[in-house]
PQR file of N, CA, C, O and H, with PARSE charges and radii, in Angstrom:
ATOM      1  N   MET A   1     204.205  81.638 -27.419 -0.4000 1.5000
ATOM      2  CA  MET A   1     204.778  82.944 -27.357 -0.0000 2.0000
ATOM      3  C   MET A   1     205.953  83.004 -28.333  0.5500 1.7000
ATOM      4  O   MET A   1     206.837  82.149 -28.375 -0.5500 1.4000
ATOM      5  N   GLU A   2     205.889  84.084 -29.111 -0.4000 1.5000
ATOM      6  CA  GLU A   2     206.948  84.296 -30.147 -0.0000 2.0000
ATOM      7  C   GLU A   2     208.006  85.172 -29.678  0.5500 1.7000
ATOM      8  O   GLU A   2     207.790  86.290 -29.211 -0.5500 1.4000
ATOM      9  H   GLU A   2     205.170  84.778 -29.076  0.4000 1.0000
ATOM     10  N   THR A   3     209.218  84.618 -29.818 -0.4000 1.5000
ATOM     11  CA  THR A   3     210.360  85.265 -29.412 -0.0000 2.0000
ATOM     12  C   THR A   3     210.990  86.283 -30.560  0.5500 1.7000
ATOM     13  O   THR A   3     211.242  85.906 -31.704 -0.5500 1.4000
ATOM     14  H   THR A   3     209.394  83.710 -30.198  0.4000 1.0000
ATOM     15  N   THR A   4     211.180  87.479 -30.129 -0.4000 1.5000
ATOM     16  CA  THR A   4     211.698  88.469 -31.144 -0.0000 2.0000
ATOM     17  C   THR A   4     213.150  88.736 -30.699  0.5500 1.7000
ATOM     18  O   THR A   4     213.483  88.904 -29.526 -0.5500 1.4000
ATOM     19  H   THR A   4     210.976  87.785 -29.199  0.4000 1.0000
ATOM     20  N   ILE A   5     213.960  88.756 -31.740 -0.4000 1.5000
ATOM     21  CA  ILE A   5     215.441  89.109 -31.556 -0.0000 2.0000
ATOM     22  C   ILE A   5     215.899  89.982 -32.791  0.5500 1.7000
ATOM     23  O   ILE A   5     215.322  89.987 -33.878 -0.5500 1.4000
ATOM     24  H   ILE A   5     213.689  88.619 -32.693  0.4000 1.0000
ATOM     25  N   ASN A   6     216.928  90.661 -32.493 -0.4000 1.5000
ATOM     26  CA  ASN A   6     217.609  91.552 -33.442 -0.0000 2.0000
ATOM     27  C   ASN A   6     218.496  90.754 -34.406  0.5500 1.7000
ATOM     28  O   ASN A   6     219.673  90.609 -34.076 -0.5500 1.4000
ATOM     29  H   ASN A   6     217.397  90.657 -31.609  0.4000 1.0000
ATOM     30  N   CYS A   7     218.119  90.283 -35.425 -0.4000 1.5000
ATOM     31  CA  CYS A   7     218.942  89.193 -36.271 -0.0000 2.0000
ATOM     32  C   CYS A   7     220.299  89.811 -36.681  0.5500 1.7000
ATOM     33  O   CYS A   7     221.311  89.117 -36.788 -0.5500 1.4000
ATOM     34  H   CYS A   7     217.163  90.401 -35.693  0.4000 1.0000
ATOM     35  N   ALA A   8     220.278  91.184 -36.912 -0.4000 1.5000
ATOM     36  CA  ALA A   8     221.592  91.777 -37.380 -0.0000 2.0000
ATOM     37  C   ALA A   8     222.484  91.620 -36.249  0.5500 1.7000
ATOM     38  O   ALA A   8     223.654  91.552 -36.626 -0.5500 1.4000
ATOM     39  H   ALA A   8     219.457  91.747 -36.824  0.4000 1.0000
ATOM     40  N   GLU A   9     222.341  91.539 -35.021 -0.4000 1.5000
ATOM     41  CA  GLU A   9     223.311  91.385 -33.991 -0.0000 2.0000
ATOM     42  C   GLU A   9     223.321  89.865 -33.543  0.5500 1.7000
ATOM     43  O   GLU A   9     224.402  89.292 -33.409 -0.5500 1.4000
ATOM     44  H   GLU A   9     221.391  91.595 -34.715  0.4000 1.0000
ATOM     45  N   ALA A  10     222.277  89.292 -33.341 -0.4000 1.5000
ATOM     46  CA  ALA A  10     222.245  87.942 -32.816 -0.0000 2.0000
ATOM     47  C   ALA A  10     222.848  86.876 -33.830  0.5500 1.7000
ATOM     48  O   ALA A  10     223.452  85.883 -33.426 -0.5500 1.4000
ATOM     49  H   ALA A  10     221.399  89.758 -33.450  0.4000 1.0000
ATOM     50  N   CYS A  11     222.661  87.126 -35.041 -0.4000 1.5000
ATOM     51  CA  CYS A  11     222.910  86.043 -36.076 -0.0000 2.0000
ATOM     52  C   CYS A  11     224.143  86.346 -36.770  0.5500 1.7000
ATOM     53  O   CYS A  11     224.266  85.805 -37.870 -0.5500 1.4000
ATOM     54  H   CYS A  11     222.170  87.933 -35.369  0.4000 1.0000
ATOM     55  N   LYS A  12     225.036  87.054 -36.390 -0.4000 1.5000
ATOM     56  CA  LYS A  12     226.242  87.370 -37.141 -0.0000 2.0000
ATOM     57  C   LYS A  12     227.163  86.145 -37.542  0.5500 1.7000
ATOM     58  O   LYS A  12     227.890  86.159 -38.535 -0.5500 1.4000
ATOM     59  H   LYS A  12     224.936  87.493 -35.497  0.4000 1.0000
ATOM     60  N   GLU A  13     227.051  85.070 -36.647 -0.4000 1.5000
ATOM     61  CA  GLU A  13     227.882  83.774 -36.967 -0.0000 2.0000
ATOM     62  C   GLU A  13     226.949  82.852 -37.654  0.5500 1.7000
ATOM     63  O   GLU A  13     227.440  81.795 -38.051 -0.5500 1.4000
ATOM     64  H   GLU A  13     226.461  85.059 -35.840  0.4000 1.0000
ATOM     65  N   GLY A  14     225.680  83.067 -37.867 -0.4000 1.5000
ATOM     66  CA  GLY A  14     224.618  82.325 -38.542 -0.0000 2.0000
ATOM     67  C   GLY A  14     223.299  82.257 -37.811  0.5500 1.7000
ATOM     68  O   GLY A  14     223.267  82.493 -36.603 -0.5500 1.4000
ATOM     69  H   GLY A  14     225.282  83.926 -37.545  0.4000 1.0000
ATOM     70  N   CYS A  15     222.351  81.985 -38.399 -0.4000 1.5000
ATOM     71  CA  CYS A  15     220.958  82.078 -37.755 -0.0000 2.0000
ATOM     72  C   CYS A  15     220.831  81.180 -36.532  0.5500 1.7000
ATOM     73  O   CYS A  15     221.096  79.982 -36.629 -0.5500 1.4000
ATOM     74  H   CYS A  15     222.377  81.793 -39.380  0.4000 1.0000
ATOM     75  N   ILE A  16     220.425  81.734 -35.360 -0.4000 1.5000
ATOM     76  CA  ILE A  16     220.374  80.912 -34.214 -0.0000 2.0000
ATOM     77  C   ILE A  16     218.965  80.367 -33.995  0.5500 1.7000
ATOM     78  O   ILE A  16     218.783  79.623 -33.032 -0.5500 1.4000
ATOM     79  H   ILE A  16     220.210  82.707 -35.281  0.4000 1.0000
ATOM     80  N   LEU A  17     217.988  80.664 -34.780 -0.4000 1.5000
ATOM     81  CA  LEU A  17     216.736  80.253 -34.617 -0.0000 2.0000
ATOM     82  C   LEU A  17     216.185  79.029 -35.457  0.5500 1.7000
ATOM     83  O   LEU A  17     215.129  78.425 -35.270 -0.5500 1.4000
ATOM     84  H   LEU A  17     218.135  81.269 -35.562  0.4000 1.0000
ATOM     85  N   GLY A  18     217.143  78.805 -36.424 -0.4000 1.5000
ATOM     86  CA  GLY A  18     216.948  77.639 -37.419 -0.0000 2.0000
ATOM     87  C   GLY A  18     215.717  77.717 -38.173  0.5500 1.7000
ATOM     88  O   GLY A  18     215.480  78.697 -38.879 -0.5500 1.4000
ATOM     89  H   GLY A  18     218.001  79.295 -36.576  0.4000 1.0000
ATOM     90  N   ASP A  19     214.857  76.667 -38.057 -0.4000 1.5000
ATOM     91  CA  ASP A  19     213.574  76.568 -38.764 -0.0000 2.0000
ATOM     92  C   ASP A  19     212.589  77.483 -38.281  0.5500 1.7000
ATOM     93  O   ASP A  19     211.580  77.705 -38.950 -0.5500 1.4000
ATOM     94  H   ASP A  19     215.050  75.871 -37.483  0.4000 1.0000
ATOM     95  N   LYS A  20     212.802  78.061 -37.127 -0.4000 1.5000
ATOM     96  CA  LYS A  20     211.846  78.946 -36.585 -0.0000 2.0000
ATOM     97  C   LYS A  20     212.186  80.543 -36.918  0.5500 1.7000
ATOM     98  O   LYS A  20     211.576  81.460 -36.367 -0.5500 1.4000
ATOM     99  H   LYS A  20     213.622  77.881 -36.584  0.4000 1.0000
ATOM    100  N   CYS A  21     213.036  80.708 -37.704 -0.4000 1.5000
ATOM    101  CA  CYS A  21     213.463  82.069 -38.191 -0.0000 2.0000
ATOM    102  C   CYS A  21     212.458  82.763 -39.025  0.5500 1.7000
ATOM    103  O   CYS A  21     212.104  82.311 -40.114 -0.5500 1.4000
ATOM    104  H   CYS A  21     213.531  79.964 -38.151  0.4000 1.0000
ATOM    105  N   PRO A  22     211.958  83.949 -38.478 -0.5600 1.5000
ATOM    106  CA  PRO A  22     210.917  84.632 -39.267  0.2800 2.0000
ATOM    107  C   PRO A  22     211.322  85.127 -40.642  0.5500 1.7000
ATOM    108  O   PRO A  22     210.486  85.584 -41.421 -0.5500 1.4000
ATOM    109  N   HIS A  23     212.594  85.033 -40.930 -0.4000 1.5000
ATOM    110  CA  HIS A  23     213.109  85.582 -42.275 -0.0000 2.0000
ATOM    111  C   HIS A  23     213.525  84.309 -43.206  0.5500 1.7000
ATOM    112  O   HIS A  23     214.219  84.478 -44.209 -0.5500 1.4000
ATOM    113  H   HIS A  23     213.273  84.662 -40.296  0.4000 1.0000
ATOM    114  N   ARG A  24     213.113  83.186 -42.857 -0.4000 1.5000
ATOM    115  CA  ARG A  24     213.495  81.941 -43.566 -0.0000 2.0000
ATOM    116  C   ARG A  24     213.028  81.965 -45.044  0.5500 1.7000
ATOM    117  O   ARG A  24     213.667  81.251 -45.817 -0.5500 1.4000
ATOM    118  H   ARG A  24     212.550  83.049 -42.043  0.4000 1.0000
ATOM    119  N   GLU A  25     212.005  82.688 -45.534 -0.4000 1.5000
ATOM    120  CA  GLU A  25     211.616  82.722 -46.719 -0.0000 2.0000
ATOM    121  C   GLU A  25     212.710  83.463 -47.746  0.5500 1.7000
ATOM    122  O   GLU A  25     212.723  83.318 -48.969 -0.5500 1.4000
ATOM    123  H   GLU A  25     211.486  83.268 -44.906  0.4000 1.0000
ATOM    124  N   TYR A  26     213.450  84.133 -47.112 -0.4000 1.5000
ATOM    125  CA  TYR A  26     214.433  84.926 -47.948 -0.0000 2.0000
ATOM    126  C   TYR A  26     215.790  84.108 -48.114  0.5500 1.7000
ATOM    127  O   TYR A  26     216.576  84.517 -48.968 -0.5500 1.4000
ATOM    128  H   TYR A  26     213.440  84.251 -46.119  0.4000 1.0000
ATOM    129  N   VAL A  27     216.082  83.130 -47.460 -0.4000 1.5000
ATOM    130  CA  VAL A  27     217.248  82.343 -47.531 -0.0000 2.0000
ATOM    131  C   VAL A  27     217.577  81.892 -48.929  0.5500 1.7000
ATOM    132  O   VAL A  27     218.660  82.206 -49.423 -0.5500 1.4000
ATOM    133  H   VAL A  27     215.443  82.798 -46.765  0.4000 1.0000
ATOM    134  N   GLU A  28     216.663  81.145 -49.617 -0.4000 1.5000
ATOM    135  CA  GLU A  28     216.780  80.717 -50.874 -0.0000 2.0000
ATOM    136  C   GLU A  28     217.168  81.723 -52.011  0.5500 1.7000
ATOM    137  O   GLU A  28     218.034  81.532 -52.865 -0.5500 1.4000
ATOM    138  H   GLU A  28     215.784  80.890 -49.216  0.4000 1.0000
ATOM    139  N   SER A  29     216.446  82.729 -51.883 -0.4000 1.5000
ATOM    140  CA  SER A  29     216.695  83.745 -52.863 -0.0000 2.0000
ATOM    141  C   SER A  29     218.049  84.513 -52.722  0.5500 1.7000
ATOM    142  O   SER A  29     218.727  84.887 -53.679 -0.5500 1.4000
ATOM    143  H   SER A  29     215.743  82.884 -51.189  0.4000 1.0000
ATOM    144  N   THR A  30     218.367  84.709 -51.340 -0.4000 1.5000
ATOM    145  CA  THR A  30     219.598  85.231 -51.049 -0.0000 2.0000
ATOM    146  C   THR A  30     220.806  84.307 -51.417  0.5500 1.7000
ATOM    147  O   THR A  30     221.816  84.775 -51.945 -0.5500 1.4000
ATOM    148  H   THR A  30     217.816  84.405 -50.562  0.4000 1.0000
ATOM    149  N   SER A  31     220.675  83.039 -51.133 -0.4000 1.5000
ATOM    150  CA  SER A  31     221.711  82.113 -51.610 -0.0000 2.0000
ATOM    151  C   SER A  31     221.868  82.023 -53.062  0.5500 1.7000
ATOM    152  O   SER A  31     222.990  81.877 -53.547 -0.5500 1.4000
ATOM    153  H   SER A  31     219.855  82.660 -50.704  0.4000 1.0000
ATOM    154  N   ASN A  32     220.772  82.104 -53.818 -0.4000 1.5000
ATOM    155  CA  ASN A  32     220.842  82.117 -55.248 -0.0000 2.0000
ATOM    156  C   ASN A  32     221.528  83.294 -55.787  0.5500 1.7000
ATOM    157  O   ASN A  32     222.345  83.189 -56.701 -0.5500 1.4000
ATOM    158  H   ASN A  32     219.861  82.222 -53.424  0.4000 1.0000
ATOM    159  N   PHE A  33     221.173  84.568 -55.170 -0.4000 1.5000
ATOM    160  CA  PHE A  33     221.950  85.742 -55.599 -0.0000 2.0000
ATOM    161  C   PHE A  33     223.497  85.704 -55.343  0.5500 1.7000
ATOM    162  O   PHE A  33     224.282  86.170 -56.169 -0.5500 1.4000
ATOM    163  H   PHE A  33     220.509  84.653 -54.427  0.4000 1.0000
ATOM    164  N   ILE A  34     223.872  85.176 -54.256 -0.4000 1.5000
ATOM    165  CA  ILE A  34     225.221  85.186 -53.857 -0.0000 2.0000
ATOM    166  C   ILE A  34     225.953  84.029 -54.708  0.5500 1.7000
ATOM    167  O   ILE A  34     227.122  84.223 -55.041 -0.5500 1.4000
ATOM    168  H   ILE A  34     223.235  84.798 -53.585  0.4000 1.0000
ATOM    169  N   ASP A  35     225.313  82.851 -55.066 -0.4000 1.5000
ATOM    170  CA  ASP A  35     225.866  81.984 -55.833 -0.0000 2.0000
ATOM    171  C   ASP A  35     225.945  82.308 -57.418  0.5500 1.7000
ATOM    172  O   ASP A  35     226.855  81.868 -58.120 -0.5500 1.4000
ATOM    173  H   ASP A  35     224.363  82.693 -54.796  0.4000 1.0000
ATOM    174  N   ASN A  36     224.933  83.096 -57.891 -0.4000 1.5000
ATOM    175  CA  ASN A  36     225.003  83.491 -59.267 -0.0000 2.0000
ATOM    176  C   ASN A  36     225.396  84.843 -59.673  0.5500 1.7000
ATOM    177  O   ASN A  36     225.250  85.243 -60.828 -0.5500 1.4000
ATOM    178  H   ASN A  36     224.194  83.454 -57.321  0.4000 1.0000
ATOM    179  N   THR A  37     225.920  85.581 -58.682 -0.4000 1.5000
ATOM    180  CA  THR A  37     226.401  86.971 -58.947 -0.0000 2.0000
ATOM    181  C   THR A  37     227.890  87.062 -58.633  0.5500 1.7000
ATOM    182  O   THR A  37     228.374  86.653 -57.577 -0.5500 1.4000
ATOM    183  H   THR A  37     226.039  85.256 -57.744  0.4000 1.0000
ATOM    184  N   SER A  38     228.545  87.597 -59.570 -0.4000 1.5000
ATOM    185  CA  SER A  38     230.146  87.872 -59.362 -0.0000 2.0000
ATOM    186  C   SER A  38     230.309  88.760 -58.346  0.5500 1.7000
ATOM    187  O   SER A  38     229.429  89.582 -58.094 -0.5500 1.4000
ATOM    188  H   SER A  38     228.152  87.929 -60.427  0.4000 1.0000
ATOM    189  N   LEU A  39     231.380  88.695 -57.695 -0.4000 1.5000
ATOM    190  CA  LEU A  39     231.823  89.702 -56.660 -0.0000 2.0000
ATOM    191  C   LEU A  39     231.874  91.075 -57.394  0.5500 1.7000
ATOM    192  O   LEU A  39     231.429  92.075 -56.832 -0.5500 1.4000
ATOM    193  H   LEU A  39     232.095  88.027 -57.900  0.4000 1.0000
ATOM    194  N   ASP A  40     232.390  91.134 -58.593 -0.4000 1.5000
ATOM    195  CA  ASP A  40     232.452  92.356 -59.267 -0.0000 2.0000
ATOM    196  C   ASP A  40     231.176  93.020 -59.347  0.5500 1.7000
ATOM    197  O   ASP A  40     231.099  94.232 -59.143 -0.5500 1.4000
ATOM    198  H   ASP A  40     232.752  90.321 -59.050  0.4000 1.0000
ATOM    199  N   GLN A  41     230.059  92.244 -59.660 -0.4000 1.5000
ATOM    200  CA  GLN A  41     228.713  92.749 -59.863 -0.0000 2.0000
ATOM    201  C   GLN A  41     228.297  93.224 -58.492  0.5500 1.7000
ATOM    202  O   GLN A  41     227.780  94.339 -58.425 -0.5500 1.4000
ATOM    203  H   GLN A  41     230.122  91.259 -59.826  0.4000 1.0000
ATOM    204  N   ILE A  42     228.456  92.519 -57.395 -0.4000 1.5000
ATOM    205  CA  ILE A  42     228.011  92.716 -56.173 -0.0000 2.0000
ATOM    206  C   ILE A  42     228.542  94.112 -55.793  0.5500 1.7000
ATOM    207  O   ILE A  42     227.821  94.955 -55.259 -0.5500 1.4000
ATOM    208  H   ILE A  42     228.875  91.613 -57.449  0.4000 1.0000
ATOM    209  N   LEU A  43     229.825  94.312 -56.089 -0.4000 1.5000
ATOM    210  CA  LEU A  43     230.536  95.628 -55.675 -0.0000 2.0000
ATOM    211  C   LEU A  43     230.007  96.812 -56.454  0.5500 1.7000
ATOM    212  O   LEU A  43     229.875  97.924 -55.943 -0.5500 1.4000
ATOM    213  H   LEU A  43     230.411  93.627 -56.522  0.4000 1.0000
ATOM    214  N   GLU A  44     229.715  96.535 -57.693 -0.4000 1.5000
ATOM    215  CA  GLU A  44     228.907  97.626 -58.661 -0.0000 2.0000
ATOM    216  C   GLU A  44     227.755  98.023 -57.968  0.5500 1.7000
ATOM    217  O   GLU A  44     227.561  99.214 -57.725 -0.5500 1.4000
ATOM    218  H   GLU A  44     229.822  95.632 -58.108  0.4000 1.0000
ATOM    219  N   ILE A  45     226.927  97.097 -57.607 -0.4000 1.5000
ATOM    220  CA  ILE A  45     225.603  97.304 -57.008 -0.0000 2.0000
ATOM    221  C   ILE A  45     225.713  98.167 -55.738  0.5500 1.7000
ATOM    222  O   ILE A  45     224.968  99.123 -55.521 -0.5500 1.4000
ATOM    223  H   ILE A  45     227.084  96.130 -57.804  0.4000 1.0000
ATOM    224  N   ALA A  46     226.728  97.749 -54.888 -0.4000 1.5000
ATOM    225  CA  ALA A  46     226.984  98.578 -53.614 -0.0000 2.0000
ATOM    226  C   ALA A  46     227.454  99.934 -53.919  0.5500 1.7000
ATOM    227  O   ALA A  46     227.059 100.892 -53.254 -0.5500 1.4000
ATOM    228  H   ALA A  46     227.334  96.972 -55.064  0.4000 1.0000
ATOM    229  N   ASP A  47     228.337 100.071 -54.961 -0.4000 1.5000
ATOM    230  CA  ASP A  47     228.831 101.364 -55.358 -0.0000 2.0000
ATOM    231  C   ASP A  47     227.715 102.341 -55.707  0.5500 1.7000
ATOM    232  O   ASP A  47     227.614 103.478 -55.245 -0.5500 1.4000
ATOM    233  H   ASP A  47     228.657  99.293 -55.501  0.4000 1.0000
ATOM    234  N   GLU A  48     226.870 101.748 -56.601 -0.4000 1.5000
ATOM    235  CA  GLU A  48     225.764 102.501 -57.115 -0.0000 2.0000
ATOM    236  C   GLU A  48     224.774 102.934 -55.950  0.5500 1.7000
ATOM    237  O   GLU A  48     224.215 104.030 -55.969 -0.5500 1.4000
ATOM    238  H   GLU A  48     226.952 100.825 -56.976  0.4000 1.0000
ATOM    239  N   ALA A  49     224.606 102.074 -55.008 -0.4000 1.5000
ATOM    240  CA  ALA A  49     223.629 102.457 -53.789 -0.0000 2.0000
ATOM    241  C   ALA A  49     224.188 103.547 -52.845  0.5500 1.7000
ATOM    242  O   ALA A  49     223.515 104.349 -52.196 -0.5500 1.4000
ATOM    243  H   ALA A  49     225.060 101.183 -54.992  0.4000 1.0000
ATOM    244  N   VAL A  50     225.622 103.432 -52.884 -0.4000 1.5000
ATOM    245  CA  VAL A  50     226.351 104.494 -52.027 -0.0000 2.0000
ATOM    246  C   VAL A  50     226.200 105.852 -52.794  0.5500 1.7000
ATOM    247  O   VAL A  50     225.806 106.875 -52.232 -0.5500 1.4000
ATOM    248  H   VAL A  50     226.168 102.781 -53.411  0.4000 1.0000
ATOM    249  N   ARG A  51     226.543 105.787 -54.124 -0.4000 1.5000
ATOM    250  CA  ARG A  51     226.362 106.953 -54.902 -0.0000 2.0000
ATOM    251  C   ARG A  51     224.934 107.624 -54.865  0.5500 1.7000
ATOM    252  O   ARG A  51     224.781 108.832 -54.685 -0.5500 1.4000
ATOM    253  H   ARG A  51     226.863 104.957 -54.580  0.4000 1.0000
ATOM    254  N   LYS A  52     223.966 106.780 -55.042 -0.4000 1.5000
ATOM    255  CA  LYS A  52     222.560 107.352 -54.934 -0.0000 2.0000
ATOM    256  C   LYS A  52     222.377 107.905 -53.544  0.5500 1.7000
ATOM    257  O   LYS A  52     221.765 108.972 -53.496 -0.5500 1.4000
ATOM    258  H   LYS A  52     224.090 105.799 -55.188  0.4000 1.0000
ATOM    259  N   LYS A  53     222.768 107.410 -52.452 -0.4000 1.5000
ATOM    260  CA  LYS A  53     222.551 107.816 -51.129 -0.0000 2.0000
ATOM    261  C   LYS A  53     223.257 109.176 -50.967  0.5500 1.7000
ATOM    262  O   LYS A  53     222.697 110.061 -50.319 -0.5500 1.4000
ATOM    263  H   LYS A  53     223.265 106.543 -52.490  0.4000 1.0000
ATOM    264  N   ARG A  54     224.467 109.379 -51.529 -0.4000 1.5000
ATOM    265  CA  ARG A  54     225.148 110.623 -51.272 -0.0000 2.0000
ATOM    266  C   ARG A  54     224.499 111.775 -52.095  0.5500 1.7000
ATOM    267  O   ARG A  54     224.515 112.929 -51.667 -0.5500 1.4000
ATOM    268  H   ARG A  54     224.922 108.660 -52.055  0.4000 1.0000
ATOM    269  N   THR A  55     223.947 111.450 -53.246 -0.4000 1.5000
ATOM    270  CA  THR A  55     223.451 112.455 -54.110 -0.0000 2.0000
ATOM    271  C   THR A  55     221.980 112.834 -53.804  0.5500 1.7000
ATOM    272  O   THR A  55     221.579 113.913 -54.239 -0.5500 1.4000
ATOM    273  H   THR A  55     223.935 110.512 -53.594  0.4000 1.0000
ATOM    274  N   GLU A  56     221.204 112.104 -53.151 -0.4000 1.5000
ATOM    275  CA  GLU A  56     219.908 112.541 -52.904 -0.0000 2.0000
ATOM    276  C   GLU A  56     219.752 113.648 -51.882  0.5500 1.7000
ATOM    277  O   GLU A  56     220.606 113.762 -51.002 -0.5500 1.4000
ATOM    278  H   GLU A  56     221.529 111.226 -52.798  0.4000 1.0000
ATOM    279  N   PRO A  57     218.752 114.444 -51.938 -0.5600 1.5000
ATOM    280  CA  PRO A  57     218.602 115.599 -51.106  0.2800 2.0000
ATOM    281  C   PRO A  57     218.503 115.081 -49.580  0.5500 1.7000
ATOM    282  O   PRO A  57     218.117 113.944 -49.308 -0.5500 1.4000
ATOM    283  N   PRO A  58     218.855 115.944 -48.702 -0.5600 1.5000
ATOM    284  CA  PRO A  58     218.669 115.516 -47.210  0.2800 2.0000
ATOM    285  C   PRO A  58     217.077 115.375 -46.891  0.5500 1.7000
ATOM    286  O   PRO A  58     216.211 116.057 -47.439 -0.5500 1.4000
ATOM    287  N   LYS A  59     216.874 114.501 -46.034 -0.4000 1.5000
ATOM    288  CA  LYS A  59     215.441 114.278 -45.616 -0.0000 2.0000
ATOM    289  C   LYS A  59     215.387 115.026 -44.109  0.5500 1.7000
ATOM    290  O   LYS A  59     216.225 114.845 -43.226 -0.5500 1.4000
ATOM    291  H   LYS A  59     217.578 113.947 -45.589  0.4000 1.0000
ATOM    292  N   TRP A  60     214.319 115.826 -44.024 -0.4000 1.5000
ATOM    293  CA  TRP A  60     214.237 116.432 -42.852 -0.0000 2.0000
ATOM    294  C   TRP A  60     213.251 115.699 -41.983  0.5500 1.7000
ATOM    295  O   TRP A  60     212.214 115.274 -42.492 -0.5500 1.4000
ATOM    296  H   TRP A  60     213.639 115.972 -44.742  0.4000 1.0000
ATOM    297  N   VAL A  61     213.508 115.523 -40.709 -0.4000 1.5000
ATOM    298  CA  VAL A  61     212.522 114.771 -39.873 -0.0000 2.0000
ATOM    299  C   VAL A  61     212.083 115.939 -38.768  0.5500 1.7000
ATOM    300  O   VAL A  61     212.900 116.490 -38.031 -0.5500 1.4000
ATOM    301  H   VAL A  61     214.351 115.867 -40.296  0.4000 1.0000
ATOM    302  N   ILE A  62     210.863 116.182 -38.775 -0.4000 1.5000
ATOM    303  CA  ILE A  62     210.321 117.135 -37.833 -0.0000 2.0000
ATOM    304  C   ILE A  62     209.678 116.456 -36.751  0.5500 1.7000
ATOM    305  O   ILE A  62     208.632 115.842 -36.962 -0.5500 1.4000
ATOM    306  H   ILE A  62     210.199 115.734 -39.373  0.4000 1.0000
ATOM    307  N   PRO A  63     210.262 116.509 -35.463 -0.5600 1.5000
ATOM    308  CA  PRO A  63     209.557 115.786 -34.392  0.2800 2.0000
ATOM    309  C   PRO A  63     208.283 116.266 -33.965  0.5500 1.7000
ATOM    310  O   PRO A  63     208.053 117.475 -33.974 -0.5500 1.4000
ATOM    311  N   ASP A  64     207.377 115.378 -33.566 -0.4000 1.5000
ATOM    312  CA  ASP A  64     206.092 115.860 -33.073 -0.0000 2.0000
ATOM    313  C   ASP A  64     206.316 116.456 -31.538  0.5500 1.7000
ATOM    314  O   ASP A  64     206.780 115.741 -30.650 -0.5500 1.4000
ATOM    315  H   ASP A  64     207.564 114.396 -33.559  0.4000 1.0000
ATOM    316  N   PHE A  65     205.992 117.638 -31.352 -0.4000 1.5000
ATOM    317  CA  PHE A  65     206.150 118.290 -30.058 -0.0000 2.0000
ATOM    318  C   PHE A  65     204.870 118.047 -29.311  0.5500 1.7000
ATOM    319  O   PHE A  65     203.834 118.119 -29.972 -0.5500 1.4000
ATOM    320  H   PHE A  65     205.614 118.219 -32.074  0.4000 1.0000
ATOM    321  N   PRO A  66     204.784 117.757 -27.971 -0.5600 1.5000
ATOM    322  CA  PRO A  66     203.715 117.513 -27.319  0.2800 2.0000
ATOM    323  C   PRO A  66     202.982 118.923 -27.135  0.5500 1.7000
ATOM    324  O   PRO A  66     203.632 119.968 -27.176 -0.5500 1.4000
ATOM    325  N   ASP A  67     201.674 118.905 -26.942 -0.4000 1.5000
ATOM    326  CA  ASP A  67     200.924 120.097 -26.843 -0.0000 2.0000
ATOM    327  C   ASP A  67     201.477 120.984 -25.714  0.5500 1.7000
ATOM    328  O   ASP A  67     201.592 120.560 -24.564 -0.5500 1.4000
ATOM    329  H   ASP A  67     201.147 118.056 -26.909  0.4000 1.0000
ATOM    330  N   LEU A  68     201.775 122.079 -26.039 -0.4000 1.5000
ATOM    331  CA  LEU A  68     202.296 123.111 -24.911 -0.0000 2.0000
ATOM    332  C   LEU A  68     201.121 123.636 -23.995  0.5500 1.7000
ATOM    333  O   LEU A  68     200.010 123.818 -24.493 -0.5500 1.4000
ATOM    334  H   LEU A  68     201.682 122.424 -26.974  0.4000 1.0000
ATOM    335  N   PRO A  69     201.316 123.833 -22.918 -0.5600 1.5000
ATOM    336  CA  PRO A  69     200.237 124.417 -22.040  0.2800 2.0000
ATOM    337  C   PRO A  69     199.927 125.907 -22.500  0.5500 1.7000
ATOM    338  O   PRO A  69     200.848 126.565 -22.982 -0.5500 1.4000
ATOM    339  N   SER A  70     198.865 126.369 -22.389 -0.4000 1.5000
ATOM    340  CA  SER A  70     198.535 127.720 -22.731 -0.0000 2.0000
ATOM    341  C   SER A  70     198.700 128.679 -21.682  0.5500 1.7000
ATOM    342  O   SER A  70     198.440 129.865 -21.883 -0.5500 1.4000
ATOM    343  H   SER A  70     198.117 125.833 -21.998  0.4000 1.0000
TER
END
């Protein structure tokens, strides 16, 4: 039986599943990015992402309504 957790909430202090973590494959690439990228570059990437998000047009979500009785 596989346990599912919300990693964003449960692992704030570090991974609680260890070797059983379903996101283990991303650890090495993330560590390399953090080790090899300056804080200034990371902040520039974040600023660009925020700027893009603010300038893109709004996305409309139209909910699916159940069939209404006739």
